[in-house]
Every structure is written in structure tokens, then in C-alpha cells.
A tleap script that builds the chain and sets N, CA, C and O, in Angstrom:
source leaprc.protein.ff14SB
mol = sequence {
  NMET LEU PRO VAL THR HIE GLY ASN GLU PHE
  THR ARG LEU MET VAL LEU LEU TYR THR LEU
  ILE LEU LEU ALA ALA CYS LEU LEU PRO PHE
  ILE TYR GLY MET SER SER TRP LEU TYR LEU
  VAL ALA ALA VAL VAL LEU SER GLY TRP PHE
  CYS LEU TYR ALA TYR TRP LEU TRP ARG ASP
  TYR SER ASP LEU LEU ALA ARG LYS THR PHE
  ARG PHE SER LEU ILE HIE LEU SER LEU LEU
  PHE ALA ALA LEU LEU ILE ASP HIE TYR CLEU
}
set mol.1.N position { -6.396 141.943 113.277 }
set mol.1.CA position { -7.654 141.233 113.226 }
set mol.1.C position { -7.566 139.857 113.882 }
set mol.1.O position { -8.529 139.402 114.499 }
set mol.2.N position { -6.435 139.203 113.755 }
set mol.2.CA position { -6.325 137.836 114.259 }
set mol.2.C position { -6.596 137.719 115.760 }
set mol.2.O position { -7.293 136.786 116.160 }
set mol.3.N position { -6.085 138.613 116.611 }
set mol.3.CA position { -6.401 138.478 118.037 }
set mol.3.C position { -7.900 138.616 118.322 }
set mol.3.O position { -8.415 138.013 119.264 }
set mol.4.N position { -8.588 139.401 117.514 }
set mol.4.CA position { -10.019 139.594 117.724 }
set mol.4.C position { -10.801 138.347 117.315 }
set mol.4.O position { -11.741 137.944 118.001 }
set mol.5.N position { -10.408 137.737 116.193 }
set mol.5.CA position { -11.165 136.591 115.686 }
set mol.5.C position { -10.742 135.255 116.284 }
set mol.5.O position { -11.573 134.357 116.419 }
set mol.6.N position { -9.461 135.102 116.648 }
set mol.6.CA position { -8.975 133.802 117.109 }
set mol.6.C position { -8.357 133.817 118.506 }
set mol.6.O position { -8.019 132.757 119.031 }
set mol.7.N position { -8.207 134.946 119.098 }
set mol.7.CA position { -7.659 135.009 120.453 }
set mol.7.C position { -6.165 135.276 120.496 }
set mol.7.O position { -5.459 135.171 119.493 }
set mol.8.N position { -5.708 135.624 121.686 }
set mol.8.CA position { -4.333 136.038 121.909 }
set mol.8.C position { -3.354 134.865 121.781 }
set mol.8.O position { -2.305 135.006 121.152 }
set mol.9.N position { -3.679 133.733 122.360 }
set mol.9.CA position { -2.759 132.594 122.327 }
set mol.9.C position { -2.521 132.095 120.902 }
set mol.9.O position { -1.383 131.820 120.520 }
set mol.10.N position { -3.588 131.978 120.123 }
set mol.10.CA position { -3.458 131.529 118.739 }
set mol.10.C position { -2.620 132.517 117.929 }
set mol.10.O position { -1.793 132.111 117.113 }
set mol.11.N position { -2.830 133.792 118.152 }
set mol.11.CA position { -2.075 134.826 117.439 }
set mol.11.C position { -0.595 134.731 117.768 }
set mol.11.O position { 0.244 134.837 116.874 }
set mol.12.N position { -0.266 134.534 119.028 }
set mol.12.CA position { 1.139 134.405 119.419 }
set mol.12.C position { 1.788 133.186 118.778 }
set mol.12.O position { 2.948 133.242 118.369 }
set mol.13.N position { 1.050 132.093 118.690 }
set mol.13.CA position { 1.575 130.906 118.026 }
set mol.13.C position { 1.813 131.176 116.544 }
set mol.13.O position { 2.827 130.749 115.991 }
set mol.14.N position { 0.898 131.872 115.906 }
set mol.14.CA position { 1.053 132.193 114.485 }
set mol.14.C position { 2.251 133.107 114.246 }
set mol.14.O position { 2.952 132.959 113.244 }
set mol.15.N position { 2.493 134.047 115.154 }
set mol.15.CA position { 3.670 134.912 115.046 }
set mol.15.C position { 4.933 134.057 115.059 }
set mol.15.O position { 5.835 134.271 114.249 }
set mol.16.N position { 5.003 133.101 115.962 }
set mol.16.CA position { 6.173 132.225 116.050 }
set mol.16.C position { 6.323 131.384 114.780 }
set mol.16.O position { 7.418 131.303 114.224 }
set mol.17.N position { 5.254 130.768 114.321 }
set mol.17.CA position { 5.332 129.909 113.132 }
set mol.17.C position { 5.690 130.700 111.883 }
set mol.17.O position { 6.511 130.254 111.081 }
set mol.18.N position { 5.087 131.859 111.711 }
set mol.18.CA position { 5.403 132.676 110.533 }
set mol.18.C position { 6.827 133.214 110.584 }
set mol.18.O position { 7.455 133.410 109.544 }
set mol.19.N position { 7.334 133.451 111.778 }
set mol.19.CA position { 8.722 133.903 111.894 }
set mol.19.C position { 9.684 132.781 111.508 }
set mol.19.O position { 10.721 133.041 110.897 }
set mol.20.N position { 9.355 131.553 111.853 }
set mol.20.CA position { 10.186 130.417 111.438 }
set mol.20.C position { 10.149 130.234 109.916 }
set mol.20.O position { 11.164 129.916 109.298 }
set mol.21.N position { 8.972 130.437 109.323 }
set mol.21.CA position { 8.865 130.369 107.862 }
set mol.21.C position { 9.670 131.500 107.227 }
set mol.21.O position { 10.303 131.310 106.189 }
set mol.22.N position { 9.643 132.672 107.853 }
set mol.22.CA position { 10.424 133.805 107.353 }
set mol.22.C position { 11.915 133.497 107.384 }
set mol.22.O position { 12.649 133.881 106.474 }
set mol.23.N position { 12.366 132.807 108.426 }
set mol.23.CA position { 13.774 132.418 108.496 }
set mol.23.C position { 14.147 131.580 107.272 }
set mol.23.O position { 15.188 131.806 106.656 }
set mol.24.N position { 13.309 130.629 106.925 }
set mol.24.CA position { 13.578 129.794 105.748 }
set mol.24.C position { 13.567 130.624 104.471 }
set mol.24.O position { 14.410 130.428 103.595 }
set mol.25.N position { 12.625 131.542 104.362 }
set mol.25.CA position { 12.540 132.383 103.161 }
set mol.25.C position { 13.743 133.311 103.039 }
set mol.25.O position { 14.172 133.620 101.928 }
set mol.26.N position { 14.286 133.755 104.158 }
set mol.26.CA position { 15.453 134.637 104.131 }
set mol.26.C position { 16.709 133.916 103.650 }
set mol.26.O position { 17.672 134.561 103.235 }
set mol.27.N position { 16.707 132.610 103.702 }
set mol.27.CA position { 17.857 131.845 103.247 }
set mol.27.C position { 17.830 131.594 101.736 }
set mol.27.O position { 18.842 131.189 101.164 }
set mol.28.N position { 16.710 131.823 101.098 }
set mol.28.CA position { 16.566 131.521 99.674 }
set mol.28.C position { 17.542 132.262 98.763 }
set mol.28.O position { 18.055 131.642 97.831 }
set mol.29.N position { 17.833 133.559 98.973 }
set mol.29.CA position { 18.822 134.198 98.091 }
set mol.29.C position { 20.176 133.489 98.087 }
set mol.29.O position { 20.830 133.407 97.047 }
set mol.30.N position { 20.595 132.983 99.233 }
set mol.30.CA position { 21.857 132.247 99.280 }
set mol.30.C position { 21.716 130.885 98.596 }
set mol.30.O position { 22.599 130.470 97.844 }
set mol.31.N position { 20.619 130.201 98.855 }
set mol.31.CA position { 20.410 128.872 98.279 }
set mol.31.C position { 20.380 128.929 96.761 }
set mol.31.O position { 20.920 128.044 96.097 }
set mol.32.N position { 19.755 129.962 96.205 }
set mol.32.CA position { 19.655 130.098 94.753 }
set mol.32.C position { 20.866 130.778 94.119 }
set mol.32.O position { 20.875 131.016 92.911 }
set mol.33.N position { 21.880 131.092 94.909 }
set mol.33.CA position { 23.107 131.662 94.378 }
set mol.33.C position { 23.033 133.148 94.070 }
set mol.33.O position { 23.873 133.664 93.332 }
set mol.34.N position { 22.062 133.833 94.610 }
set mol.34.CA position { 21.928 135.271 94.385 }
set mol.34.C position { 22.799 136.091 95.329 }
set mol.34.O position { 22.981 137.291 95.123 }
set mol.35.N position { 23.333 135.452 96.358 }
set mol.35.CA position { 24.152 136.159 97.336 }
set mol.35.C position { 25.239 135.225 97.842 }
set mol.35.O position { 25.255 134.031 97.543 }
set mol.36.N position { 26.150 135.808 98.621 }
set mol.36.CA position { 27.275 135.010 99.121 }
set mol.36.C position { 27.167 134.823 100.632 }
set mol.36.O position { 26.109 135.015 101.231 }
set mol.37.N position { 28.290 134.444 101.222 }
set mol.37.CA position { 28.329 134.135 102.643 }
set mol.37.C position { 28.024 135.333 103.528 }
set mol.37.O position { 27.487 135.172 104.624 }
set mol.38.N position { 28.356 136.519 103.071 }
set mol.38.CA position { 28.073 137.716 103.870 }
set mol.38.C position { 26.577 137.844 104.142 }
set mol.38.O position { 26.157 138.071 105.277 }
set mol.39.N position { 25.783 137.693 103.087 }
set mol.39.CA position { 24.331 137.763 103.266 }
set mol.39.C position { 23.840 136.609 104.134 }
set mol.39.O position { 22.974 136.802 104.987 }
set mol.40.N position { 24.378 135.428 103.928 }
set mol.40.CA position { 23.942 134.267 104.699 }
set mol.40.C position { 24.148 134.487 106.198 }
set mol.40.O position { 23.259 134.195 106.998 }
set mol.41.N position { 25.300 134.993 106.571 }
set mol.41.CA position { 25.578 135.250 107.985 }
set mol.41.C position { 24.597 136.277 108.542 }
set mol.41.O position { 24.049 136.091 109.628 }
set mol.42.N position { 24.376 137.365 107.795 }
set mol.42.CA position { 23.438 138.395 108.244 }
set mol.42.C position { 22.029 137.831 108.366 }
set mol.42.O position { 21.327 138.123 109.334 }
set mol.43.N position { 21.608 137.027 107.394 }
set mol.43.CA position { 20.259 136.466 107.409 }
set mol.43.C position { 20.065 135.507 108.580 }
set mol.43.O position { 19.021 135.525 109.232 }
set mol.44.N position { 21.056 134.679 108.847 }
set mol.44.CA position { 20.940 133.716 109.946 }
set mol.44.C position { 20.909 134.429 111.290 }
set mol.44.O position { 20.090 134.104 112.149 }
set mol.45.N position { 21.799 135.400 111.474 }
set mol.45.CA position { 21.850 136.118 112.754 }
set mol.45.C position { 20.575 136.930 112.974 }
set mol.45.O position { 19.957 136.843 114.035 }
set mol.46.N position { 20.184 137.714 111.977 }
set mol.46.CA position { 18.988 138.553 112.134 }
set mol.46.C position { 17.720 137.715 112.287 }
set mol.46.O position { 16.883 138.009 113.141 }
set mol.47.N position { 17.576 136.690 111.478 }
set mol.47.CA position { 16.375 135.858 111.554 }
set mol.47.C position { 16.356 135.027 112.835 }
set mol.47.O position { 15.292 134.796 113.410 }
set mol.48.N position { 17.520 134.582 113.278 }
set mol.48.CA position { 17.581 133.865 114.548 }
set mol.48.C position { 17.176 134.742 115.710 }
set mol.48.O position { 16.461 134.307 116.613 }
set mol.49.N position { 17.635 135.979 115.683 }
set mol.49.CA position { 17.272 136.940 116.718 }
set mol.49.C position { 15.768 137.216 116.687 }
set mol.49.O position { 15.131 137.307 117.736 }
set mol.50.N position { 15.203 137.350 115.489 }
set mol.50.CA position { 13.775 137.588 115.334 }
set mol.50.C position { 12.982 136.377 115.850 }
set mol.50.O position { 11.954 136.549 116.505 }
set mol.51.N position { 13.443 135.178 115.565 }
set mol.51.CA position { 12.778 133.968 116.072 }
set mol.51.C position { 12.833 133.921 117.597 }
set mol.51.O position { 11.889 133.465 118.243 }
set mol.52.N position { 13.921 134.384 118.158 }
set mol.52.CA position { 14.038 134.433 119.613 }
set mol.52.C position { 13.002 135.386 120.210 }
set mol.52.O position { 12.350 135.054 121.200 }
set mol.53.N position { 12.852 136.559 119.615 }
set mol.53.CA position { 11.810 137.491 120.051 }
set mol.53.C position { 10.437 136.846 119.951 }
set mol.53.O position { 9.632 136.965 120.875 }
set mol.54.N position { 10.156 136.164 118.844 }
set mol.54.CA position { 8.854 135.525 118.644 }
set mol.54.C position { 8.630 134.414 119.679 }
set mol.54.O position { 7.516 134.233 120.170 }
set mol.55.N position { 9.680 133.685 120.001 }
set mol.55.CA position { 9.568 132.630 121.017 }
set mol.55.C position { 9.247 133.238 122.383 }
set mol.55.O position { 8.363 132.760 123.094 }
set mol.56.N position { 9.977 134.299 122.739 }
set mol.56.CA position { 9.700 134.965 124.020 }
set mol.56.C position { 8.273 135.480 124.066 }
set mol.56.O position { 7.599 135.369 125.091 }
set mol.57.N position { 7.816 136.038 122.969 }
set mol.57.CA position { 6.451 136.562 122.896 }
set mol.57.C position { 5.440 135.432 123.062 }
set mol.57.O position { 4.428 135.597 123.743 }
set mol.58.N position { 5.709 134.299 122.446 }
set mol.58.CA position { 4.815 133.148 122.542 }
set mol.58.C position { 4.748 132.610 123.975 }
set mol.58.O position { 3.675 132.271 124.473 }
set mol.59.N position { 5.914 132.538 124.628 }
set mol.59.CA position { 5.964 131.960 125.968 }
set mol.59.C position { 5.451 132.900 127.056 }
set mol.59.O position { 4.773 132.456 127.983 }
set mol.60.N position { 5.764 134.181 126.956 }
set mol.60.CA position { 5.442 135.109 128.042 }
set mol.60.C position { 5.045 136.457 127.452 }
set mol.60.O position { 5.885 137.346 127.312 }
set mol.61.N position { 3.780 136.613 127.110 }
set mol.61.CA position { 3.307 137.821 126.437 }
set mol.61.C position { 3.313 139.033 127.366 }
set mol.61.O position { 2.957 138.951 128.542 }
set mol.62.N position { 3.729 140.156 126.793 }
set mol.62.CA position { 3.535 141.459 127.429 }
set mol.62.C position { 3.434 142.493 126.310 }
set mol.62.O position { 3.975 142.299 125.222 }
set mol.63.N position { 2.745 143.576 126.587 }
set mol.63.CA position { 2.622 144.629 125.575 }
set mol.63.C position { 3.983 145.207 125.207 }
set mol.63.O position { 4.239 145.518 124.043 }
set mol.64.N position { 4.847 145.347 126.195 }
set mol.64.CA position { 6.188 145.874 125.941 }
set mol.64.C position { 6.972 144.953 125.008 }
set mol.64.O position { 7.620 145.420 124.072 }
set mol.65.N position { 6.913 143.660 125.260 }
set mol.65.CA position { 7.612 142.709 124.407 }
set mol.65.C position { 7.011 142.677 123.000 }
set mol.65.O position { 7.741 142.517 122.022 }
set mol.66.N position { 5.710 142.824 122.893 }
set mol.66.CA position { 5.065 142.869 121.574 }
set mol.66.C position { 5.559 144.081 120.782 }
set mol.66.O position { 5.819 143.978 119.583 }
set mol.67.N position { 5.687 145.222 121.450 }
set mol.67.CA position { 6.211 146.422 120.781 }
set mol.67.C position { 7.670 146.231 120.362 }
set mol.67.O position { 8.059 146.634 119.266 }
set mol.68.N position { 8.473 145.621 121.230 }
set mol.68.CA position { 9.874 145.363 120.900 }
set mol.68.C position { 9.994 144.407 119.716 }
set mol.68.O position { 10.852 144.587 118.852 }
set mol.69.N position { 9.138 143.399 119.680 }
set mol.69.CA position { 9.152 142.445 118.577 }
set mol.69.C position { 8.779 143.138 117.274 }
set mol.69.O position { 9.417 142.907 116.247 }
set mol.70.N position { 7.762 143.977 117.303 }
set mol.70.CA position { 7.378 144.728 116.111 }
set mol.70.C position { 8.508 145.650 115.661 }
set mol.70.O position { 8.825 145.721 114.474 }
set mol.71.N position { 9.108 146.346 116.608 }
set mol.71.CA position { 10.215 147.250 116.285 }
set mol.71.C position { 11.372 146.473 115.661 }
set mol.71.O position { 11.989 146.941 114.704 }
set mol.72.N position { 11.666 145.296 116.194 }
set mol.72.CA position { 12.753 144.503 115.631 }
set mol.72.C position { 12.401 143.990 114.242 }
set mol.72.O position { 13.294 143.806 113.415 }
set mol.73.N position { 11.125 143.757 113.966 }
set mol.73.CA position { 10.746 143.311 112.624 }
set mol.73.C position { 11.106 144.369 111.582 }
set mol.73.O position { 11.501 144.034 110.465 }
set mol.74.N position { 10.973 145.622 111.943 }
set mol.74.CA position { 11.353 146.706 111.029 }
set mol.74.C position { 12.866 146.764 110.859 }
set mol.74.O position { 13.365 146.964 109.752 }
set mol.75.N position { 13.590 146.590 111.957 }
set mol.75.CA position { 15.056 146.572 111.903 }
set mol.75.C position { 15.536 145.375 111.098 }
set mol.75.O position { 16.462 145.494 110.296 }
set mol.76.N position { 14.915 144.232 111.308 }
set mol.76.CA position { 15.267 143.001 110.597 }
set mol.76.C position { 15.180 143.214 109.099 }
set mol.76.O position { 16.120 142.899 108.369 }
set mol.77.N position { 14.071 143.739 108.640 }
set mol.77.CA position { 13.873 143.944 107.207 }
set mol.77.C position { 14.886 144.936 106.639 }
set mol.77.O position { 15.462 144.698 105.577 }
set mol.78.N position { 15.101 146.032 107.334 }
set mol.78.CA position { 16.037 147.053 106.864 }
set mol.78.C position { 17.465 146.517 106.774 }
set mol.78.O position { 18.143 146.716 105.765 }
set mol.79.N position { 17.914 145.848 107.811 }
set mol.79.CA position { 19.284 145.327 107.819 }
set mol.79.C position { 19.462 144.171 106.836 }
set mol.79.O position { 20.540 143.995 106.269 }
set mol.80.N position { 18.417 143.395 106.641 }
set mol.80.CA position { 18.497 142.300 105.679 }
set mol.80.C position { 18.647 142.833 104.255 }
set mol.80.O position { 19.459 142.324 103.482 }
set mol.81.N position { 17.869 143.852 103.911 }
set mol.81.CA position { 18.008 144.460 102.586 }
set mol.81.C position { 19.359 145.150 102.437 }
set mol.81.O position { 19.962 145.106 101.364 }
set mol.82.N position { 19.838 145.785 103.503 }
set mol.82.CA position { 21.155 146.413 103.461 }
set mol.82.C position { 22.245 145.358 103.229 }
set mol.82.O position { 23.170 145.581 102.448 }
set mol.83.N position { 22.134 144.226 103.898 }
set mol.83.CA position { 23.108 143.146 103.717 }
set mol.83.C position { 23.070 142.617 102.292 }
set mol.83.O position { 24.113 142.296 101.722 }
set mol.84.N position { 21.893 142.525 101.718 }
set mol.84.CA position { 21.760 142.060 100.348 }
set mol.84.C position { 22.405 143.039 99.369 }
set mol.84.O position { 23.061 142.626 98.413 }
set mol.85.N position { 22.216 144.329 99.611 }
set mol.85.CA position { 22.837 145.347 98.755 }
set mol.85.C position { 24.364 145.345 98.891 }
set mol.85.O position { 25.084 145.360 97.893 }
set mol.86.N position { 24.842 145.325 100.123 }
set mol.86.CA position { 26.285 145.315 100.357 }
set mol.86.C position { 26.906 144.074 99.748 }
set mol.86.O position { 27.965 144.141 99.124 }
set mol.87.N position { 26.245 142.941 99.929 }
set mol.87.CA position { 26.749 141.690 99.355 }
set mol.87.C position { 26.803 141.745 97.833 }
set mol.87.O position { 27.725 141.204 97.222 }
set mol.88.N position { 25.838 142.384 97.233 }
set mol.88.CA position { 25.784 142.490 95.782 }
set mol.88.C position { 26.939 143.332 95.227 }
set mol.88.O position { 27.511 143.001 94.188 }
set mol.89.N position { 27.276 144.415 95.922 }
set mol.89.CA position { 28.288 145.331 95.412 }
set mol.89.C position { 29.713 145.017 95.870 }
set mol.89.O position { 30.645 145.723 95.483 }
set mol.90.N position { 29.904 143.988 96.678 }
set mol.90.CA position { 31.270 143.616 97.092 }
set mol.90.C position { 31.875 142.608 96.173 }
set mol.90.O position { 33.014 142.190 96.378 }
savepdb mol mol.pdb
quit
């Protein structure tokens, strides 16, 4: 809905900003002591990679890059939860 109501450029900026907020939120389990360094490393690497995709999308939009960014968002979530589980049981 956002591209329809606010345009493509605004939507791309929001994707970048929300991805940066997501990076901060992904660090919370470590900050609150719910996980250890293993999760922290996974969260920083995965979220940094996701922020890079969002930055590329913001700077130079293409449908292919938008699909890749969406696909990586699914991978990001899956691997982040896997890291949290592995960290919990180690």
C-alpha cells in the first residue's frame, strides 16, 4: 500500500529506516542476556547484510533487487531464529 499512497522514493526510504530499526531490535536478546556471543555475531552479520540490501534498494531501485531484498528478509528471519535456538541449546 505504501508505494501507492506515498510513492516509490518514500517507500524505499522507509524500507531502509525500518531495516536499521530491525538491526537494533535484533540486538536486544544479547543486550538483555537472553543469548550469548554466538547469537550476537549471527545477528550483526545477518542484519548488516540486510541493511546493505536495503541501502542498495534505496540508492538504485530495480524490480530484481526488490525481489532479492524480500527473499533475503525471509532468509534473515529464518537464520536469526535458528541462531537463537542453537545458542540456547549450546
